[in-house]
C-alpha positions in Angstrom: -1.1 -23.3 6.3 -2.3 -20.3 4.5 -0.2 -19.9 1.1 -2.3 -18.1 -1.4 -0.8 -18.4 -5.0 -2.3 -16.5 -8.0 -1.1 -18.1 -11.3 -1.6 -15.9 -14.4 -5.1 -14.8 -13.0 -7.3 -12.7 -15.7 -10.7 -11.4 -15.0 -13.1 -9.8 -17.6 -16.4 -8.3 -17.3 -17.6 -8.8 -20.9 -14.8 -7.4 -23.1 -13.4 -5.5 -20.4 -10.2 -7.0 -18.9 -9.9 -5.6 -15.3 -7.2 -8.0 -13.9 -4.4 -8.6 -16.5 -2.4 -11.6 -16.0 -1.7 -11.5 -12.3 0.8 -13.9 -10.7 2.2 -13.6 -7.3 2.4 -15.7 -4.0 1.4 -14.7 -0.5 3.5 -16.7 1.8 2.1 -18.5 4.9 1.7 -16.1 7.7 2.3 -13.1 5.7 0.5 -9.9 6.1 0.3 -8.7 2.3 -1.4 -5.3 1.2 -3.0 -4.5 -2.1 -3.0 -0.9 -2.8 -3.6 1.4 -5.6 -5.9 4.0 -7.1 -9.5 3.7 -7.2 -10.7 1.3 -10.1 -6.9 -0.4 -10.1 -8.7 -3.9 -9.4 -7.6 -4.4 -5.8 -11.1 -5.4 -4.5 -11.8 -7.6 -7.6 -8.5 -9.3 -7.1 -9.4 -10.2 -3.3 -12.9 -11.3 -4.8 -11.2 -13.8 -7.1 -9.2 -15.3 -4.0 -12.3 -15.8 -2.1 -14.5 -17.0 -4.7 -17.1 -14.2 -5.0 -15.9 -13.6 -8.6 -15.1 -16.4 -11.1 -11.6 -16.3 -12.6 -11.7 -16.0 -16.3 -8.1 -17.2 -17.0 -5.3 -18.8 -14.7 -5.5 -20.3 -11.3 -6.2 -19.7 -7.6 -4.3 -21.9 -5.4 -4.4 -22.2 -1.5 -1.5 -24.3 0.1 -0.8 -25.8 -3.1 -4.5 -27.0 -3.9 -6.0 -25.6 -6.8 -9.5 -23.8 -5.4 -10.3 -22.0 -8.7 -13.7 -24.1 -9.2 -14.4 -24.1 -5.3 -17.2 -22.1 -3.9 -16.4 -19.6 -1.2 -17.6 -21.7 1.5 -15.2 -24.5 0.6 -11.9 -22.5 0.6 -11.5 -21.9 4.3 -11.1 -18.1 4.2 -12.8 -15.4 6.3 -13.4 -12.0 4.8 -14.1 -8.6 6.8 -15.8 -6.2 4.8 -16.0 -2.3 4.8 -19.6 -2.5 6.1 -19.6 -4.4 9.3 -22.6 -6.2 8.1 -24.0 -6.8 12.0 -27.4 -8.0 12.8 -28.8 -4.9 15.0 -31.4 -6.9 16.7 -29.0 -9.6 18.5 -26.2 -9.3 20.7 -22.2 -9.0 20.1 -22.2 -12.7 21.4 -24.8 -13.9 19.0 -23.3 -11.7 16.3 -19.9 -13.3 16.4 -21.1 -16.7 17.0 -23.7 -16.3 14.2 -22.0 -18.4 11.4 -21.0 -21.5 13.8 -24.6 -21.6 14.7 -25.7 -21.8 11.3 -23.2 -24.3 10.7 -24.5 -26.5 13.4 -21.7 -26.7 15.9 -22.6 -27.7 19.5 -23.5 -24.7 21.8 -20.4 -25.4 24.2 -18.2 -25.2 21.2 -19.7 -22.0 20.2 -19.4 -20.5 23.6 -15.8 -21.4 23.7 -14.8 -19.8 20.4 -16.7 -16.6 21.0 -15.2 -16.3 24.4 -11.6 -16.6 23.0 -12.4 -14.2 20.2 -13.7 -11.8 22.7 -10.6 -12.1 24.8 -8.4 -11.5 21.9 -10.2 -8.5 20.7 -10.8 -7.1 24.2 -14.8 -7.4 23.7 -15.4 -9.4 27.1 -17.5 -6.2 28.3 -19.7 -5.9 25.5 -20.8 -9.4 24.7 -24.3 -8.7 26.0 -24.6 -5.3 24.3 -26.5 -4.6 20.9 -24.4 -3.2 17.9 -26.3 0.2 18.3 -24.5 0.6 21.6 -21.0 0.3 20.4 -18.7 2.7 18.8 -17.4 2.3 15.2 -14.3 0.7 16.2 -16.1 -1.8 18.4 -18.4 -2.8 15.8 -15.4 -3.4 13.4 -13.8 -5.6 16.2 -17.2 -7.7 16.2 -17.0 -8.1 12.5 -13.3 -9.4 13.0 -14.4 -11.6 15.8 -16.8 -13.2 13.6 -14.2 -14.2 11.1 -11.5 -15.3 14.0 -14.0 -18.0 15.3 -14.2 -19.8 12.0 -10.4 -20.5 12.2 -9.7 -19.7 8.8 -6.1 -20.5 7.0 -6.2 -16.7 5.9 -8.2 -13.6 6.6 -9.1 -11.1 3.8 -9.8 -7.7 4.6 -11.7 -5.3 2.1 -10.9 -1.7 3.0 -12.2 -2.5 6.9 -11.4 1.1 8.3 -12.9 3.3 5.5 -15.8 4.1 7.5 -14.0 5.2 10.6 -12.7 8.8 11.3 -8.9 9.4 11.6 -8.1 9.0 15.3 -10.4 5.3 15.2 -8.4 4.6 12.0 -4.9 4.7 13.8 -6.4 2.7 16.8 -7.5 0.0 14.6 -4.3 -0.2 12.6 -2.8 -0.8 15.7 -5.2 -3.4 16.9 -5.1 -5.4 13.6 -1.3 -5.3 13.9 -1.5 -6.8 17.4 -4.0 -9.4 16.2 -1.9 -10.4 13.6 1.0 -11.1 15.9 -1.4 -13.1 18.2 -3.1 -15.2 15.5 0.0 -15.5 13.2 -2.3 -16.4 10.2 -2.0 -15.1 6.7 -3.6 -11.8 6.0 -4.6 -10.1 2.7 -5.5 -6.7 3.1 -7.1 -4.1 0.6 -6.7 -0.1 0.9 -6.5 2.7 -1.0 -4.5 4.3 2.0 -0.8 4.1 1.5 -0.2 4.9 5.2 -2.0 1.9 6.0 -0.1 -0.3 3.4 3.2 1.1 4.7 2.5 0.8 8.3 0.7 -2.8 8.3 2.5 -4.6 5.4 5.1 -7.2 5.1 4.9 -7.0 1.6 2.8 -4.6 -0.7 1.1 -5.1 -3.9 1.1 -1.9 -6.0 -1.8 -2.2 -8.5 -2.6 0.0 -11.6 -5.1 -0.8 -14.3 -5.3 -4.3 -13.3 -1.5 -4.9 -13.4 1.1 -5.4 -11.0 3.6 -2.7 -11.1 5.6 -3.9 -7.9 5.5 -6.4 -5.3 8.0 -5.6 -2.5 8.4 -4.8 1.2 7.2 -1.2 2.2 10.8 0.2 2.3 11.8 -1.2 -1.0 8.9 0.3 -2.6 9.8 3.9 -0.9 13.6 3.5 -1.6 13.9 1.6 -5.0 10.6 2.2 -7.0 10.3 0.2 -9.9 8.8 2.6 -12.2 7.2 6.0 -12.5 3.8 5.0 -11.2 5.2 3.7 -8.0 7.5 6.5 -7.6 4.8 8.9 -7.7 2.1 7.0 -6.0 4.1 5.8 -2.7 4.9 8.8 -0.7 3.2 11.9 1.0 4.0 14.2 -0.2 4.5 12.6 -3.4 8.1 12.2 -5.0 9.5 15.3 -7.3 9.6 14.0 -10.9 11.3 16.4 -13.1 12.0 15.9 -16.8 15.3 15.2 -18.3 16.3 17.1 -21.7 19.4 14.9 -22.0 22.8 13.7 -21.0 26.2 14.7 -20.9 28.5 12.2 -19.8 27.4 11.6 -16.1 25.3 15.0 -16.0 21.9 15.2 -16.4 20.4 18.4 -18.5 17.1 19.6 -17.3 14.9 22.6 -18.6 16.1 25.9 -17.9 19.6 25.3 -18.3 19.9 23.4 -15.1 22.4 20.6 -14.8 22.9 17.7 -12.2 26.0 15.8 -11.9 25.0 12.0 -11.1 28.5 10.1 -10.8 28.2 6.5 -12.4 25.4 7.3 -14.9 27.3 6.7 -18.1 26.5 8.5 -21.3 26.7 5.4 -23.4 24.4 3.2 -21.4 21.2 1.5 -23.3 18.4 3.0 -21.1 18.2 6.7 -21.7 17.1 8.9 -18.7 13.8 10.8 -19.2 12.8 11.7 -15.6 14.9 12.5 -12.4 13.2 11.8 -9.0 13.6 13.1 -5.7 11.7 12.6 -2.6 10.9 16.0 -0.7 12.6 15.0 2.4 15.9 14.2 0.8 16.4 17.9 -0.7 18.8 19.9 1.3 18.0 23.7 1.5 19.9 26.8 2.5 19.2 30.6 2.5 22.4 31.5 1.1 23.7 28.7 -1.6 22.9 25.7 -3.5 22.4 23.8 -6.9 19.0 25.8 -7.7 17.3 28.6 -6.4 13.5 29.2 -6.1 10.7 31.3 -4.5 8.6 29.5 -1.8 5.0 30.1 -3.3 3.0 28.2 -0.6 4.1 27.3 2.8 2.5 24.4 4.6 3.5 24.4 8.4 2.5 21.5 10.4 4.5 22.0 13.5 6.6 19.1 13.1 7.1 19.5 9.4 6.8 22.2 7.1 6.5 21.6 3.3 7.8 24.3 0.9 6.4 24.6 -2.6 9.0 26.2 -4.4 8.9 27.8 -7.7 12.2 26.9 -9.6 12.8 29.0 -12.8 12.7 26.7 -15.8 11.9 23.4 -13.8 8.5 24.7 -12.3 7.2 23.5 -8.6 9.3 21.4 -6.4 8.1 20.4 -2.9 10.5 20.3 0.0 9.9 18.7 3.5 11.8 20.3 6.2 11.3 18.9 9.7 10.9 21.4 12.3 11.7 24.3 10.1 10.4 27.9 11.1 12.9 30.2 9.5 11.3 30.3 5.9 8.0 32.0 4.9 6.1 32.3 1.6 7.7 34.6 -0.8 11.3 33.8 0.5 13.9 32.9 -1.6 15.5 29.6 -0.9 18.4 27.4 -2.5 18.1 23.9 -3.0 20.5 20.9 -3.3 20.0 17.2 -4.3 22.0 14.6 -2.8 23.3 12.1 -5.4 22.7 9.2 -3.4 18.9 10.2 -3.0 18.3 10.7 -6.6 16.3 8.2 -8.6 16.4 8.1 -12.5 13.8 6.8 -15.1 14.0 6.2 -18.5 11.7 7.1 -21.3 9.7 3.9 -20.8 9.2 4.8 -17.0 11.3 2.1 -15.6 14.3 2.7 -13.0 17.8 3.0 -14.1 20.2 1.8 -11.4 23.6 3.7 -11.3 26.6 3.4 -9.1 30.2 4.8 -8.9 31.1 1.9 -11.1 28.7 3.0 -13.9 27.1 -0.4 -13.7 23.0 0.0 -14.6 20.0 -2.3 -14.8 16.3 -1.4 -14.8 14.9 -2.8 -11.6 12.3 -5.7 -11.7 8.6 -5.0 -11.3 7.3 -8.6 -11.4 5.6 -10.2 -8.6 7.7 -12.3 -6.2 
């Protein structure tokens, strides 16, 4: 139980179309994250699933049943919001069981469900406290406990960690992952934080201006972005994206008389390369030789990593991630190389071009699965 399907869903506010023909399926028991920049429609899409917003076109199905016209209370879903929305004057125990009390369940059944939720969330020692006596992470666990006791077919989380500091966010990510393994229930999670998305999800929906750019596993998004938007959005620091001036055989011509041989990239293919992508950690570097040379304009030293922002004549700024590097400083000249098997090529429409030693190529699919 808990499969959620969006079938050509459209949402309009007046004449403004904010969700544009979205179709995707969240499989039973999966943890799916909606991620994208502010205003991309991720929270609106979640609210369409819950019924808090009406669908303008299309259908929402839960376990194959069309629930598009059902009220939120009839969809057997539980939602956890960014705001804890706890009642300050009653205890944790009463906050968790409040919805069950309103529904008229027997006191013994409410007590049993609250105790079980408290056990799962390690809240047994806090049941008789008021919300003001809890930390932010504990309050968020109470809000999650209020959802657990309803025994929903799916949990929906709308940026639940946004109000927490960095250390608590890491702790709560771990706790939500543990909760997912314990409950084995479908979870749909909205965030603008790609670290949360990458570390928690089975699959990620990357949204942009109300459209699904790609729906895939975290590693597939990282290793094989379907288009320029996904390539630039997923990854921190972001992928280096360099303009391509043209192609000679299997060699890309880049600004500043730079060239990059890419075996298998045939000259007569239909899609014309327009952008070259390489992730900062995939660039190799040397003090003495390489394909390109440049000057380190900014060095960001984090201890475990160093980020070099290198000005390459004709190309502009290129970012290099150097694990544990201590030998380079701002102002040093550095030589860069790009491993062929780590390069990404995009056509003039921004779509991925796949290439191999055989010369076969095809744009990657960005459609929802």
